[in-house]
A tleap script that builds the chain and sets N, CA, C and O, in Angstrom:
source leaprc.protein.ff14SB
mol = sequence {
  NMET SER ARG LYS SER ILE THR ASN LYS ASP
  ILE ASP ARG ALA PHE GLU ARG MET TYR LYS
  ALA ALA LEU MET ARG LEU LYS GLU LYS GLY
  TYR GLY VAL PHE VAL SER ASP HIE GLU ILE
  GLY GLY VAL VAL THR GLU GLU TYR GLY GLU
  LEU VAL ARG SER LEU SER GLU GLY ARG LYS
  GLN PHE SER HIE GLU LEU VAL ASP VAL ALA
  VAL ALA CYS LEU ILE GLY LEU ALA SER HIE
  GLU ALA GLY GLY CYS GLU CYS CCYS
}
set mol.1.N position { -5.669 253.315 -153.384 }
set mol.1.CA position { -6.772 252.467 -153.376 }
set mol.1.C position { -6.504 251.584 -152.166 }
set mol.1.O position { -5.444 251.009 -151.916 }
set mol.2.N position { -7.681 251.566 -151.418 }
set mol.2.CA position { -7.769 250.672 -150.262 }
set mol.2.C position { -8.307 249.346 -150.544 }
set mol.2.O position { -9.326 249.254 -151.228 }
set mol.3.N position { -7.755 248.368 -150.110 }
set mol.3.CA position { -8.233 246.841 -150.287 }
set mol.3.C position { -9.659 246.623 -149.261 }
set mol.3.O position { -9.761 247.274 -148.221 }
set mol.4.N position { -10.561 245.784 -149.628 }
set mol.4.CA position { -11.333 245.499 -148.982 }
set mol.4.C position { -10.914 244.364 -148.227 }
set mol.4.O position { -10.108 243.503 -148.581 }
set mol.5.N position { -11.697 244.467 -146.887 }
set mol.5.CA position { -11.002 244.216 -145.658 }
set mol.5.C position { -11.647 242.120 -145.683 }
set mol.5.O position { -12.784 241.857 -146.074 }
set mol.6.N position { -10.945 241.308 -145.343 }
set mol.6.CA position { -11.586 239.743 -145.219 }
set mol.6.C position { -12.305 239.926 -143.824 }
set mol.6.O position { -11.727 240.508 -142.905 }
set mol.7.N position { -13.663 239.383 -143.679 }
set mol.7.CA position { -14.083 239.086 -142.381 }
set mol.7.C position { -13.846 237.644 -141.819 }
set mol.7.O position { -13.271 236.745 -142.432 }
set mol.8.N position { -14.302 237.569 -140.734 }
set mol.8.CA position { -14.272 236.421 -139.962 }
set mol.8.C position { -15.229 235.413 -140.565 }
set mol.8.O position { -15.006 234.204 -140.631 }
set mol.9.N position { -16.411 236.083 -141.035 }
set mol.9.CA position { -17.334 235.212 -141.696 }
set mol.9.C position { -17.047 234.616 -143.397 }
set mol.9.O position { -17.523 233.626 -143.953 }
set mol.10.N position { -16.096 235.645 -143.906 }
set mol.10.CA position { -15.189 235.209 -145.140 }
set mol.10.C position { -14.681 234.057 -144.900 }
set mol.10.O position { -15.061 233.117 -145.598 }
set mol.11.N position { -13.624 233.817 -143.777 }
set mol.11.CA position { -12.905 232.978 -143.460 }
set mol.11.C position { -13.576 231.730 -143.102 }
set mol.11.O position { -13.084 230.653 -143.440 }
set mol.12.N position { -14.919 231.822 -142.287 }
set mol.12.CA position { -15.696 230.737 -141.855 }
set mol.12.C position { -16.245 230.014 -143.412 }
set mol.12.O position { -16.281 228.813 -143.681 }
set mol.13.N position { -16.496 230.749 -143.968 }
set mol.13.CA position { -17.086 230.133 -145.397 }
set mol.13.C position { -16.200 229.451 -146.566 }
set mol.13.O position { -16.563 228.676 -147.451 }
set mol.14.N position { -15.043 229.936 -146.312 }
set mol.14.CA position { -13.970 229.627 -147.275 }
set mol.14.C position { -13.516 228.104 -146.610 }
set mol.14.O position { -13.291 227.090 -147.269 }
set mol.15.N position { -13.448 228.237 -145.144 }
set mol.15.CA position { -12.896 227.064 -144.418 }
set mol.15.C position { -13.841 225.657 -144.622 }
set mol.15.O position { -13.516 224.483 -144.795 }
set mol.16.N position { -15.369 226.442 -144.502 }
set mol.16.CA position { -16.382 225.217 -145.008 }
set mol.16.C position { -16.269 224.485 -146.357 }
set mol.16.O position { -16.435 223.282 -146.559 }
set mol.17.N position { -15.874 225.687 -147.460 }
set mol.17.CA position { -15.965 225.064 -148.500 }
set mol.17.C position { -14.755 223.924 -148.634 }
set mol.17.O position { -14.870 222.788 -149.093 }
set mol.18.N position { -13.620 224.533 -148.126 }
set mol.18.CA position { -12.477 223.521 -148.396 }
set mol.18.C position { -12.784 222.257 -147.564 }
set mol.18.O position { -12.471 221.155 -148.015 }
set mol.19.N position { -13.382 222.383 -146.371 }
set mol.19.CA position { -13.580 221.190 -145.310 }
set mol.19.C position { -14.501 219.938 -146.231 }
set mol.19.O position { -14.236 218.750 -146.412 }
set mol.20.N position { -15.576 220.712 -146.662 }
set mol.20.CA position { -16.676 219.650 -147.429 }
set mol.20.C position { -15.961 219.143 -148.554 }
set mol.20.O position { -16.104 217.954 -148.839 }
set mol.21.N position { -14.968 220.108 -149.457 }
set mol.21.CA position { -14.447 219.385 -150.714 }
set mol.21.C position { -13.270 218.169 -150.142 }
set mol.21.O position { -13.004 217.110 -150.710 }
set mol.22.N position { -12.651 218.718 -148.782 }
set mol.22.CA position { -11.713 217.591 -148.296 }
set mol.22.C position { -12.319 216.222 -147.964 }
set mol.22.O position { -11.619 215.211 -148.032 }
set mol.23.N position { -13.787 216.165 -147.555 }
set mol.23.CA position { -14.277 215.105 -147.001 }
set mol.23.C position { -14.740 214.450 -148.583 }
set mol.23.O position { -14.343 213.306 -148.805 }
set mol.24.N position { -15.430 215.031 -149.495 }
set mol.24.CA position { -15.704 214.696 -150.714 }
set mol.24.C position { -14.405 213.841 -151.310 }
set mol.24.O position { -14.513 212.697 -151.752 }
set mol.25.N position { -13.314 214.496 -151.254 }
set mol.25.CA position { -12.374 214.000 -151.820 }
set mol.25.C position { -11.630 212.723 -151.146 }
set mol.25.O position { -11.033 211.867 -151.800 }
set mol.26.N position { -11.747 212.732 -149.883 }
set mol.26.CA position { -11.438 211.528 -149.005 }
set mol.26.C position { -12.420 210.344 -149.143 }
set mol.26.O position { -12.049 209.171 -149.106 }
set mol.27.N position { -13.846 210.784 -149.325 }
set mol.27.CA position { -14.760 209.695 -149.732 }
set mol.27.C position { -14.512 209.103 -151.099 }
set mol.27.O position { -14.995 207.991 -151.311 }
set mol.28.N position { -13.845 209.678 -152.023 }
set mol.28.CA position { -13.928 209.285 -153.390 }
set mol.28.C position { -12.489 208.669 -153.434 }
set mol.28.O position { -12.261 207.917 -154.381 }
set mol.29.N position { -11.605 208.869 -152.627 }
set mol.29.CA position { -10.076 208.376 -152.968 }
set mol.29.C position { -9.560 207.365 -151.585 }
set mol.29.O position { -8.539 206.685 -151.478 }
set mol.30.N position { -10.570 207.548 -150.718 }
set mol.30.CA position { -10.004 206.930 -149.601 }
set mol.30.C position { -9.261 207.719 -148.522 }
set mol.30.O position { -8.798 208.816 -148.832 }
set mol.31.N position { -9.096 207.206 -147.163 }
set mol.31.CA position { -8.387 207.756 -146.374 }
set mol.31.C position { -7.315 207.527 -146.119 }
set mol.31.O position { -6.935 207.775 -144.975 }
set mol.32.N position { -6.555 207.058 -146.919 }
set mol.32.CA position { -5.169 206.629 -147.040 }
set mol.32.C position { -4.095 208.000 -147.027 }
set mol.32.O position { -4.399 209.000 -147.678 }
set mol.33.N position { -2.961 207.949 -146.315 }
set mol.33.CA position { -2.253 209.185 -146.261 }
set mol.33.C position { -1.344 208.989 -147.558 }
set mol.33.O position { -1.096 207.889 -148.051 }
set mol.34.N position { -0.885 210.210 -148.037 }
set mol.34.CA position { 0.290 210.534 -148.706 }
set mol.34.C position { 1.625 209.680 -148.296 }
set mol.34.O position { 2.109 209.666 -147.164 }
set mol.35.N position { 2.135 208.959 -149.452 }
set mol.35.CA position { 3.358 208.134 -148.862 }
set mol.35.C position { 4.630 208.807 -148.689 }
set mol.35.O position { 5.578 208.186 -148.209 }
set mol.36.N position { 4.759 210.279 -149.111 }
set mol.36.CA position { 6.005 210.593 -149.278 }
set mol.36.C position { 5.645 212.207 -149.475 }
set mol.36.O position { 4.535 212.574 -149.859 }
set mol.37.N position { 6.572 212.986 -149.207 }
set mol.37.CA position { 6.678 214.672 -149.557 }
set mol.37.C position { 6.391 214.399 -151.092 }
set mol.37.O position { 5.347 214.902 -151.506 }
set mol.38.N position { 7.002 213.824 -151.823 }
set mol.38.CA position { 7.327 213.788 -153.269 }
set mol.38.C position { 6.043 213.736 -153.858 }
set mol.38.O position { 5.693 214.301 -154.895 }
set mol.39.N position { 5.157 212.790 -152.883 }
set mol.39.CA position { 3.868 212.313 -153.508 }
set mol.39.C position { 2.965 213.796 -153.452 }
set mol.39.O position { 2.362 214.313 -154.393 }
set mol.40.N position { 3.079 214.304 -152.021 }
set mol.40.CA position { 2.468 215.592 -151.928 }
set mol.40.C position { 2.785 216.689 -152.704 }
set mol.40.O position { 1.944 217.560 -152.927 }
set mol.41.N position { 3.840 216.735 -153.111 }
set mol.41.CA position { 4.547 218.075 -154.042 }
set mol.41.C position { 3.894 217.614 -154.889 }
set mol.41.O position { 2.847 218.252 -154.993 }
set mol.42.N position { 3.981 216.592 -155.762 }
set mol.42.CA position { 3.263 216.286 -156.962 }
set mol.42.C position { 1.923 216.702 -157.137 }
set mol.42.O position { 1.613 217.456 -158.060 }
set mol.43.N position { 1.002 216.210 -156.214 }
set mol.43.CA position { -0.440 216.487 -156.156 }
set mol.43.C position { -0.600 217.904 -155.857 }
set mol.43.O position { -1.643 218.326 -156.356 }
set mol.44.N position { 0.252 219.049 -155.036 }
set mol.44.CA position { 0.039 220.225 -154.806 }
set mol.44.C position { 0.411 220.775 -156.201 }
set mol.44.O position { -0.234 221.749 -156.588 }
set mol.45.N position { 1.329 220.292 -156.969 }
set mol.45.CA position { 1.846 221.009 -158.206 }
set mol.45.C position { 0.867 220.808 -159.399 }
set mol.45.O position { 0.612 221.626 -160.282 }
set mol.46.N position { 0.310 219.400 -159.225 }
set mol.46.CA position { -0.770 219.310 -160.624 }
set mol.46.C position { -1.985 220.057 -160.200 }
set mol.46.O position { -2.653 220.514 -161.128 }
set mol.47.N position { -2.495 220.317 -158.750 }
set mol.47.CA position { -3.618 221.347 -158.665 }
set mol.47.C position { -2.929 222.562 -158.840 }
set mol.47.O position { -3.398 222.920 -159.921 }
set mol.48.N position { -2.293 223.259 -158.574 }
set mol.48.CA position { -1.702 224.409 -158.931 }
set mol.48.C position { -1.713 224.663 -160.477 }
set mol.48.O position { -2.167 225.685 -160.991 }
set mol.49.N position { -1.179 223.646 -161.133 }
set mol.49.CA position { -1.271 224.044 -162.702 }
set mol.49.C position { -2.806 223.830 -163.135 }
set mol.49.O position { -3.064 224.219 -164.274 }
set mol.50.N position { -3.502 223.461 -162.649 }
set mol.50.CA position { -4.822 223.590 -162.945 }
set mol.50.C position { -5.162 224.810 -162.533 }
set mol.50.O position { -5.780 225.438 -163.393 }
set mol.51.N position { -4.956 225.467 -161.366 }
set mol.51.CA position { -5.385 226.975 -160.951 }
set mol.51.C position { -4.709 227.756 -162.030 }
set mol.51.O position { -5.343 228.744 -162.399 }
set mol.52.N position { -3.803 227.582 -162.496 }
set mol.52.CA position { -3.159 228.572 -163.282 }
set mol.52.C position { -3.775 228.694 -164.500 }
set mol.52.O position { -3.899 229.776 -165.073 }
set mol.53.N position { -4.251 227.426 -165.018 }
set mol.53.CA position { -4.862 227.438 -166.234 }
set mol.53.C position { -6.005 227.536 -166.436 }
set mol.53.O position { -6.538 227.390 -167.536 }
set mol.54.N position { -6.672 227.856 -165.174 }
set mol.54.CA position { -7.964 228.218 -165.130 }
set mol.54.C position { -8.374 229.985 -165.060 }
set mol.54.O position { -9.472 230.527 -165.180 }
set mol.55.N position { -7.142 230.520 -164.840 }
set mol.55.CA position { -7.509 232.019 -164.714 }
set mol.55.C position { -8.008 232.568 -165.754 }
set mol.55.O position { -8.598 233.632 -165.564 }
set mol.56.N position { -7.925 231.964 -167.324 }
set mol.56.CA position { -8.973 232.373 -168.182 }
set mol.56.C position { -10.274 231.840 -168.211 }
set mol.56.O position { -11.056 232.219 -169.084 }
set mol.57.N position { -10.604 231.013 -167.371 }
set mol.57.CA position { -11.890 230.316 -167.350 }
set mol.57.C position { -13.050 231.089 -166.564 }
set mol.57.O position { -14.233 230.786 -166.718 }
set mol.58.N position { -12.638 232.071 -165.744 }
set mol.58.CA position { -13.707 232.949 -165.293 }
set mol.58.C position { -13.594 232.608 -163.753 }
set mol.58.O position { -13.097 231.548 -163.372 }
set mol.59.N position { -14.056 233.512 -162.942 }
set mol.59.CA position { -13.903 233.534 -161.417 }
set mol.59.C position { -14.497 232.562 -160.601 }
set mol.59.O position { -13.929 232.256 -159.552 }
set mol.60.N position { -15.670 231.971 -160.953 }
set mol.60.CA position { -16.079 230.523 -160.510 }
set mol.60.C position { -15.367 229.461 -160.748 }
set mol.60.O position { -15.323 228.586 -159.884 }
set mol.61.N position { -14.658 229.312 -161.968 }
set mol.61.CA position { -13.531 228.159 -162.183 }
set mol.61.C position { -12.540 228.230 -161.359 }
set mol.61.O position { -12.143 227.230 -160.760 }
set mol.62.N position { -11.948 229.540 -161.195 }
set mol.62.CA position { -10.890 230.003 -160.410 }
set mol.62.C position { -10.813 229.731 -158.847 }
set mol.62.O position { -9.858 229.537 -158.093 }
set mol.63.N position { -12.041 229.785 -158.672 }
set mol.63.CA position { -12.571 229.554 -157.033 }
set mol.63.C position { -12.555 228.131 -156.847 }
set mol.63.O position { -12.014 227.553 -155.905 }
set mol.64.N position { -13.088 227.676 -157.661 }
set mol.64.CA position { -12.855 226.204 -157.604 }
set mol.64.C position { -11.679 225.492 -157.475 }
set mol.64.O position { -11.405 224.588 -156.685 }
set mol.65.N position { -10.827 226.148 -158.591 }
set mol.65.CA position { -9.535 225.497 -158.635 }
set mol.65.C position { -8.556 225.638 -157.126 }
set mol.65.O position { -7.801 224.786 -156.657 }
set mol.66.N position { -8.900 227.127 -156.543 }
set mol.66.CA position { -8.361 227.602 -155.253 }
set mol.66.C position { -8.639 226.333 -154.107 }
set mol.66.O position { -7.766 225.818 -153.409 }
set mol.67.N position { -10.034 226.000 -154.117 }
set mol.67.CA position { -10.548 224.775 -153.046 }
set mol.67.C position { -9.612 223.545 -153.330 }
set mol.67.O position { -9.011 222.895 -152.475 }
set mol.68.N position { -9.599 223.336 -154.760 }
set mol.68.CA position { -8.537 222.011 -154.801 }
set mol.68.C position { -7.459 222.134 -154.237 }
set mol.68.O position { -7.009 221.288 -153.465 }
set mol.69.N position { -6.755 223.457 -154.612 }
set mol.69.CA position { -5.287 223.408 -153.997 }
set mol.69.C position { -5.127 223.531 -152.525 }
set mol.69.O position { -4.154 223.080 -151.920 }
set mol.70.N position { -6.202 224.211 -151.928 }
set mol.70.CA position { -6.105 224.439 -150.463 }
set mol.70.C position { -6.513 222.442 -149.969 }
set mol.70.O position { -5.832 221.826 -149.148 }
set mol.71.N position { -7.293 222.050 -150.453 }
set mol.71.CA position { -7.547 220.465 -150.328 }
set mol.71.C position { -6.412 219.652 -150.375 }
set mol.71.O position { -6.096 218.816 -149.529 }
set mol.72.N position { -5.767 219.953 -151.477 }
set mol.72.CA position { -4.315 219.068 -151.788 }
set mol.72.C position { -3.143 219.317 -150.452 }
set mol.72.O position { -2.417 218.435 -149.993 }
set mol.73.N position { -3.198 220.721 -150.011 }
set mol.73.CA position { -2.297 221.111 -149.208 }
set mol.73.C position { -2.769 220.588 -147.892 }
set mol.73.O position { -1.966 220.160 -147.063 }
set mol.74.N position { -4.024 220.615 -147.692 }
set mol.74.CA position { -4.576 220.182 -146.134 }
set mol.74.C position { -4.576 218.568 -145.960 }
set mol.74.O position { -4.647 218.081 -144.832 }
set mol.75.N position { -4.514 217.952 -146.842 }
set mol.75.CA position { -4.634 216.416 -147.019 }
set mol.75.C position { -3.019 215.905 -147.002 }
set mol.75.O position { -2.653 214.940 -146.331 }
set mol.76.N position { -2.360 216.494 -147.621 }
set mol.76.CA position { -0.838 216.735 -147.205 }
set mol.76.C position { -0.637 216.850 -145.816 }
set mol.76.O position { -0.256 215.895 -145.140 }
set mol.77.N position { -0.849 217.865 -145.396 }
set mol.77.CA position { -0.396 218.178 -143.925 }
set mol.77.C position { -1.129 217.375 -142.932 }
set mol.77.O position { -0.609 217.235 -141.826 }
set mol.78.N position { -2.566 216.685 -143.244 }
set mol.78.CA position { -3.019 215.622 -142.439 }
set mol.78.C position { -2.214 214.434 -142.589 }
set mol.78.O position { -2.051 213.647 -141.656 }
set mol.79.N position { -1.580 214.240 -144.014 }
set mol.79.CA position { -0.535 212.936 -143.816 }
set mol.79.C position { 0.580 213.045 -142.925 }
set mol.79.O position { 1.037 212.130 -142.240 }
set mol.80.N position { 1.052 214.423 -142.992 }
set mol.80.CA position { 2.225 214.833 -141.859 }
set mol.80.C position { 1.834 214.363 -140.300 }
set mol.80.O position { 2.570 213.761 -139.518 }
set mol.81.N position { 0.680 214.743 -140.115 }
set mol.81.CA position { 0.214 214.870 -138.833 }
set mol.81.C position { -0.122 213.392 -138.628 }
set mol.81.O position { 0.180 212.969 -137.512 }
set mol.82.N position { -0.546 212.728 -139.267 }
set mol.82.CA position { -0.861 211.220 -139.120 }
set mol.82.C position { 0.695 210.295 -139.033 }
set mol.82.O position { 0.798 209.158 -138.571 }
set mol.83.N position { 1.498 210.894 -139.444 }
set mol.83.CA position { 2.797 210.243 -139.431 }
set mol.83.C position { 3.165 209.052 -140.293 }
set mol.83.O position { 3.990 208.162 -140.088 }
set mol.84.N position { 2.142 209.315 -141.560 }
set mol.84.CA position { 2.017 208.683 -142.322 }
set mol.84.C position { 3.003 208.648 -143.588 }
set mol.84.O position { 2.963 207.798 -144.477 }
set mol.85.N position { 3.836 209.655 -143.512 }
set mol.85.CA position { 4.923 209.773 -144.709 }
set mol.85.C position { 5.991 209.362 -144.524 }
set mol.85.O position { 6.540 209.623 -143.454 }
set mol.86.N position { 6.610 208.626 -145.448 }
set mol.86.CA position { 7.709 207.811 -145.038 }
set mol.86.C position { 9.037 208.634 -144.526 }
set mol.86.O position { 9.951 208.153 -143.857 }
set mol.87.N position { 8.922 210.052 -145.019 }
set mol.87.CA position { 9.862 211.010 -144.747 }
set mol.87.C position { 9.525 211.801 -143.445 }
set mol.87.O position { 10.171 212.796 -143.113 }
set mol.88.N position { 8.469 211.299 -142.721 }
set mol.88.CA position { 8.002 212.221 -141.791 }
set mol.88.C position { 8.733 211.587 -140.195 }
set mol.88.O position { 8.517 212.180 -139.138 }
savepdb mol mol.pdb
quit
């Protein structure tokens, strides 16, 4: 069985969803960086737990949780890029 291919349009749509969600998260919680790798790890772990729990809640909820995990990772990486983590 062959897998369906991901197109550039699929990547663009996924990135757009993540980007919009990241901006909403920053608007809600502020633009402050994570203060440590431990904080980043805690947030990503919490979002991952929600992702796993959503497996039985249907594809739409699972997709939403995938975005949340991606946003947590993106903001963690942006915190590193900003030099804001005490460990960076």
